[in-house]
C-alpha positions, 0 to 999 in steps of 0.5 A: 500500500502506498499510503497508510493512515496514521494510527488514531493514538491519543498522541496523534489526536492531541497533535491534530487538535492543537493545530492552528490554535490561537495563543492562550491569554492570561497569567503563565501558570493559568496558561499552562493549566488551560493548555492541558484542559483545552487539549482534553476538551478538543480531543473529546470534541473531535470525537463528539463531532465524528460520532455526530457525522456517523449518526447523520450518515446512518440516519440518512441511510434509513431512507433506503435500508433497514438500518435504524440509527439509535440517535437521529442526527440531521445535517443542520445538527452536524453543522451547528456542532461544527460551528460550536467547535470552531467557537471553542477552538477560537477561545483564547482566555486561559481562565475560560478554559480553567472554568471548563475543567470539570465539563465534557466537550459534549456539554460545552458543544451542546450549550453552544448549539442551543445558544445557551453557552458562550464563548 
């Protein structure tokens, strides 16, 4: 095989999730802590988006097959999640990330998708 996809290791996911991120702003000790939190949340968020995209495909396939998706997801929901993820990726305030330390990516994206969250 000419091309092999890289393995989906935690290190690979971390590297991918950090690509193109803006620099965090805040006191240096907060920045160091926030970077770890941001990495964890963005890796989780990537997994959430992957599941949503997969569920959208399965939901769409229900029209032509006997497959039934346990989670009904449409293109608008996937697009809303993509927009929410882009907002989260653009957050530069180290303190905001620290405040998210005990939250899941799904919670954060869900709030942004429904318009109840912020960045």
